[in-house]
C-alpha distance (Angstrom), angle and dihedral (degrees) to the residues before:
residue distance angle dihedral
M1 . . .
A2 3.83 . .
K3 3.81 115.3 .
V4 3.79 107.2 -102.9
K5 3.72 117.6 -141.8
P6 3.83 105.9 -166.8
E7 3.82 93.4 -160.2
L8 3.87 88.2 61.7
I9 3.90 96.1 54.4
G10 3.70 103.7 113.6
N11 3.77 146.9 77.0
R12 3.83 105.1 -73.9
L13 3.77 94.7 128.0
E14 3.76 112.1 91.2
G15 3.78 126.9 -157.9
E16 3.80 142.0 71.0
Y17 3.76 126.4 -58.3
L18 3.86 122.1 -132.0
P19 3.74 102.7 -96.6
A20 3.80 117.2 -110.7
G21 3.88 91.6 -119.9
V22 3.83 92.1 59.5
S23 3.85 87.9 84.6
Q24 3.79 87.5 61.3
S25 3.81 93.0 53.2
G26 3.78 130.5 74.3
M27 3.75 94.5 -86.2
K28 3.72 115.7 174.1
P29 3.80 123.5 -148.0
H30 3.84 109.4 -83.8
A31 3.76 122.3 -152.1
C32 3.75 114.8 -151.5
K33 3.78 147.5 143.9
I34 3.86 129.9 -104.4
L35 3.79 111.1 -119.8
D36 3.83 97.3 175.3
S37 3.83 144.4 -19.4
E38 3.74 135.5 -147.1
L39 3.85 138.9 178.2
Q40 3.83 108.8 -123.1
E41 3.76 133.2 -172.6
G42 3.75 108.8 -126.0
E43 3.76 143.7 168.4
F44 3.84 90.2 -77.2
G45 3.76 100.2 36.1
E46 3.75 133.1 -88.9
R47 3.77 117.1 -12.1
Y48 3.80 133.0 171.6
V49 3.75 113.9 -118.0
L50 3.90 125.1 -158.7
L51 3.71 125.2 -152.6
F52 3.81 107.0 -150.6
E53 3.82 143.4 178.0
P54 2.96 141.1 -110.6
A55 3.78 93.6 39.4
I56 3.86 123.7 -129.1
G57 3.84 98.1 -124.3
Q58 3.74 102.1 -49.8
A59 3.75 95.4 -25.8
N60 3.80 120.3 104.4
L61 3.81 102.7 155.8
V62 3.78 128.0 77.5
S63 3.83 128.0 -177.5
L64 3.74 113.6 -137.1
N65 3.80 118.5 -129.5
H66 3.81 119.3 -150.9
T67 3.79 94.0 -91.6
S68 3.70 94.5 50.7
L69 3.75 94.8 46.3
K70 3.89 89.3 52.6
R71 3.90 88.9 52.8
I72 3.72 92.3 48.3
V73 3.85 95.7 47.3
G74 3.78 90.6 43.7
K75 3.80 91.6 56.6
F76 3.80 104.4 29.6
G77 3.87 102.1 26.9
D78 3.81 130.8 -116.5
E79 3.80 97.1 -77.0
T80 3.76 104.3 99.1
D81 3.77 92.3 -165.1
D82 3.82 85.3 70.7
W83 3.80 95.7 57.0
P84 3.79 101.4 78.4
G85 3.83 110.8 101.6
K86 3.82 93.4 22.5
R87 3.90 116.3 126.5
I88 3.74 121.2 -120.1
V89 3.81 138.5 175.9
I90 3.89 119.6 -135.8
K91 3.72 113.1 -160.6
K92 3.85 146.2 149.9
E93 3.77 111.9 -98.3
S94 3.81 134.4 175.4
V95 3.80 107.4 -119.4
R96 3.77 136.9 171.6
G97 3.78 109.5 -98.7
I98 3.85 130.2 -145.3
R99 3.77 93.7 -83.9
G100 3.87 92.7 44.5
A101 3.82 96.6 -102.0
K102 3.77 119.3 128.8
V103 3.83 112.8 -107.2
D104 3.75 134.9 178.2
A105 3.81 110.3 -114.1
I106 3.69 139.0 168.1
T107 3.84 111.1 -107.8
V108 3.79 134.7 -172.7
T109 3.84 121.1 -145.8
P110 3.78 130.0 176.5
A111 3.80 111.8 -103.3
């Protein structure tokens, strides 16, 4: 998967995350550009976080789920230092959840 650089695990990216409830709203696909990425430790383990522009409202950070990370690595490669400047689309998508039921989630795909 993406190359993990343990010295970069932390919380150096500053901004606001997309709120969890945004996937329940009428969110339209949002084309944007990656500014930076970081591996962060969170409530559910380590996740890659992208800093992007233009922001969605006040939010300019998105946490990548496993599917989104696979898509990004598949298109842009596993070297996270190469991701800034790449174009992505953030959107609401119906995905199969852990228990097999369909759920609405925020996904990130290469543009």
